N, C-alpha and C positions, 0 to 999 in steps of 0.2 A: 451871274450864273444862278438861276433859281435852284432852290433846294430840291432834292429828289424825294418824291413821295414813295411810300411803301405800300404795295397792294397785296392783299391775301384774302382768299375767299370772296365774300361780299364786301369786304372792308378796304378802305384806303386811309392810311395815316399820313397826314400832312405835317411834318415837323415844323416848317416855317410858320404855318397858321395855328399850330398847337391845337389840332382837332383831329378827331377820328370820324370818318364817314362810313355809313352803311348804305349801299345803293344810292349814294348821293345825299343821304340825310344825316345830319350830325348825330353822334352818339354822346350822351351825357357821361363825361368821364373827368375825374379830378386831375389837376396838374401833375401831382406826384405819380398817379397811376399811369398817366401818359408817358412820363419819364421811364417808368418800369417797362411799359410795353415797347417803347422805342429802343431801350437797351436790349430787350429780347429779340427784336426784329433785326437789329444791327449785328447780332451774334446768332442769327438763326442757324439751327442745326448744331449749335455748340452748347456745351454746359456753361450756364451763367451761375457762378457761385454766389453764395450769400454775401461774401465780402465785397464782391464786385458790385452787387446791387447797392449795398450800403455806401460804398465809395462814390458811385456814379449817380444813382438816383437820389440818395439822401445827402450827397456831398460831404460825407464824413460825419454828419450829425449823429450822435449816439442814439440809437433806437433799438427796441427789442426785436427778436425774431417774429413776434406776433404782428408787428407792423408790416413786415414783408408778406407774411401769410395772409393778412387781410387785404393787401394790395393785389396779390395773385387771385384771391377769392373774388374780389370785385371785378377784376379783369375778366375772369372766366364767366361771371354773371353777365357782364356787358356783351361778351362775345358769344353767349349761348354755349359755352364749353363745359365739359364735365371732367372732374379730376380722375374718375375711374375709367372713363372712355374718352381721352382727350383728342381733340382735333387740332388744337392750336398749342396749348401750353402743357408740357409734360413735366411731371414731378420726378426729380432724381433724389430719392430719399437721403436725407442727412447732408446733401451737398448743395442743391439748388434746383434750377429749372432749365428747361430747354424748349425753344420754339420749334415745332416739328412740321408746320404747314409750309407749302411752297410760298415764297415771297418774291414779288416782282418789283424792280425799281422803275419808277416812272417819274416824270417831271410834275411838279405842282402847278395847278392852273392859276398862278398868280404872277403879277408883275408889280414889283415894288416901285412906287413913285414917291420919293421922299419917305414920309412916315405913313403913307397911305398904301393900301393893297387893294388891287382890283381883282376880284375873283370871277372866273368864268361861270356863267349860269348853265347848268345842264338840264334840259327839259327831258323828262322821262315819261313814258306812257303810263297812264293811270291803270293800275291793276284791276280796279273795280269796273272801269269801262271796258277793258279788255275782256274781263270775265263775262260781262253782259253781252258783248259781241259774240263770244264763244258759245254762250248759252242760247242766244238767238239763232245762231247757225245750226246748233244741234236741234233746237225746236223746229226750225224750218224744215229740216230733213225728215223729222217725224211727222210734220204736217203733210208733207207730200206722201209719205207712206200711208197714213191713216185716211187721206183723201181717196187714194186708189183702193184701199181696203174696205172702205165704207160701202154699204149697200144702199143704193139710191133707187127711187121708184123708176120702173120701166118707162121709157119714153122721155126721160129727162134730157133736155138739150145741152149743148155745150155751155151755154150761159150758166146753167145750174151747176155744172162741174166747176166752172171758174169761181162762182160765188162760194161753193163749198170749200175750194182751196183757199180763198181769201179768209174765210171764217176760221178754218183750221190753222192757217198761218198765224192769224192774230192771237188765237188761243194758245197754241203750242209755243210759238216763239216768245210771246209775252210772258207766259208762265216760266219758261226756262230762263229767260233773261233776268227776271226778277229774282228767281231762286239763286242764280249764279252771282248776282250783285250782292245778295245777302251773305252768301258764303264768303265772297271776296272781302266784303267789309269786315266780317268777323275776323278773318285772317289778318287784315291790315291793323285792326285794333289790337289783336293779341300780339302782333309783332312789336308793338310799342312798349310792351312790358318785358323788361329784361329777364325776369324770372321765368317767363314762358317762351323766350325767344327761340330756343332750339325746337321745342315741341309746339310752338305757337300756331303753326298752320293747322295741326290736327285739332287742338283745343278750340281755336278761333273758328275754324271751318265748321266744326260740329255745332258750336253755339250759334253761329250765324245761320246755318241751315235750319236748326231747330226753331229759332225765333221767326225767321222768314216763313218757313213752312206753316208754323202755327198761326201766324197772323194772316197768311194767305188763305188758309182753311177757314178761319173765322170770318174774314171779310167776304169771301165768296159765298159761303152758306148764308150769312146774314143778308147779303145783297140780294140773292135770289129770293130769300124769304120775304123781304120787304117789297121787292118789285113785282113778283109774280105769285106770291103766296105759298110757294113750296120750294124747298131746297134739295139739291141732289144729294144722294147718300154715297158714302165711300169716296170722298174727295181726298186727294193726297195732302199730307199735312206735316206736322212737327217731327214725328219720328222718321218719316222718309227723308225730310230735310237734314236731320241729324246724321243719318247714315251716309248720305251723299256728301255732306259737308266734311265728315271725318275721312271719307275715302279720298276726296280731292285734297284735303289737307295732308294726308299721308303721301300722296303722289308728289305734292309740292315739297314736302319734307325730304323725300328721296331725291328729288331733283336738286335740292340745295346741298345736302350733306351726306346722303346715303351712298351705298356702294354703286348705285346707278347714276350718280352725278356725272354728266358728260356722256353717258351711254344712251344716245337718243333712241336707237332702234329698240333696245331692251326696255327702255322706259315707256315707249309707245305701246309695246306689247303688254307690259304689265298694266298700263292704264286701261287698255281694252279689257283685260281679264278681270281686273278689280271692278271696273264699271259694270261689266256684264254680270259678274257674280252678285254684286250688290243689287242690281236691278232685278235679277231672277229670284233672289231670296226674299225680297220684300213682299211680293204678293203671296209667295208660298207660306210666309209666316203671318199672313193676315193683313198686310199693308196694301197700299194702293199706289200704283204708278200713274203716269199720265194717261195711258190707254184706259185703265180702269176708271179714272176720273171722267174721261169722255163717255164711257159706257154708262156710268152713273148719271151723267148729265142727260144723255138721251133717254134713259129709263125714267127719269123724273118727268119727262114730257112725252108720254106714249104717242101723242098725235104727231110727233116729229116724223118727217118723211125719211130722213137719213138715219140708218142704224149701224152700230158697230158690233152689236152682240152676236152677229153671224160670222165674225172673223175666224173663229176656230172650227167652223163646220167642215172645212176641207180636211182637217186632221183629226176628225172624230171627237172634237171637243166643243160641242155647241154651247151657245150662251156665254161666250167669253169665259170659259172655264179656267181652272188653275194652270193647265198646261199652256194655254194661249196667253194668259196673264204673265206667266214666267218668261215665255219666249219673247213677247213684246217688251216686257220689262228689261230683259237682258239687252235687247237692241237699244232701248232708250238709255239705259245706264251706260252702255259702252260709248254711245255718241256723246252723252253729257259729260262724262269724265274725260274723254279724249279732248273735246273742244274746250271745256272750261279749264281743266288742269293745264292743258297745253297753252291756252291763252295766258294764264297766270305765270307759268314758267317762262314764256316768251317775254312777258313784261318785266319779270325779274332779271332775266338774262340781258335784255335790252338796256335796262337801267345800269347794270354793271358795265356793259360795253360802252355806253355813252360817257359814263364817268371816266373810265380809263382812257378812252379816245381823246376826250377833252384835255385830260392831264398830259398825254403825250404830245398833243399839238400846241399846248400853251407856249 
C-alpha cells in the first residue's frame, strides 16, 4: 500500500520519497525541516506544541528553542509564507504552531520494486510558451482592429487589405508575443528564489517586462536606423513593459494566493479593469502603447499609403491625440492582461491538476 502524499496549495509533500514538490518541481528543503512540515501536516488544524516537535522531529535529541524557530522560519521561506500574515503556518505564542491551510490526502505516484522506486513523470505546459500564445492572440485581435481602423488610399483592392492585415498581424502579434514571453520568463526566474516566492510574480514580471521592453525598443530603433537611415519616434519600451509586467504579476499573485483565488469571474473582471487602466494611463503619462508605436512608424515614413493618425478624427481628436491614445491603450491593455495573465494562470492551474491527478491514479 503506497504512502499517502499530502497536498496543499501549490505543494505536494511525498513522505515516502522524502520530498516536497511545487507544481511538480522539487523544493530544496532539509531533512529535519521535512520532518517538521510532515508533523504539522499530520496534525493540521491542531496546535503542535514545542515538546511534540522535539520528541517527533528531533527524536528527543536535546536542542534549543532557536532550532525550532529556525526550522519554522526556513519552512515559511520555502513556502512563501509570512509570520504576520500566514497562509500555511500560524504561530501560537509561547505554545507552538498550527498548520491552517486545507490539506488533501492523495496517493504518492511511486511503486516500490525492491529498493528501487519508479516515479511517474508529469508533463506540464510551459508557462513561457502559454504566455507567448496568449500575447499572440491579444496582438492578433489588435491587428484586426488597427487594420480596419487604418485609412488606406481610395481604390485599394481586396489584395491590399489582405496584405495590410498580414503586415499588421506580424507586427502586433509578434511584439505582443515577445513581450509576454519576457514577462513570463521573469516570473519563472523569480519563482526560483525562495525569498521572492510570494511576491515573485510581481517582481519578476516587472523586471522581465522592463528588460524585454528596453531591448525591443533598442533593437527596433537601431534596426530601422541601420536599414533605412531613419528610426520611428515614440516606440513602446522599458517603462511600458515594466508597468504591464507588474500588472500581470499582480494578477497571477492574486490567482495563487489572494482573496480572488478560485473566483474566476471576479478575477477576469479585475484583469480587464487593471489592464484597461494601465493601458489608458501609460499614454496619458507620456508613454507609448502599440497603437502609438504604429503611428510613430507610419509618421517616420510620410510616403506610406496607410495612415493611422486619422483614427481619432471621428471623436474630435485628430492626429491620434491623447484621448485616442488612451482609448486604444485601454483596449490593448485589457486584451493583453486578459490573455497573458489568463494563459499563465491556466498553465499554473494545469500543472497542479496534472500533478494531483497523477498522484491519485498511481
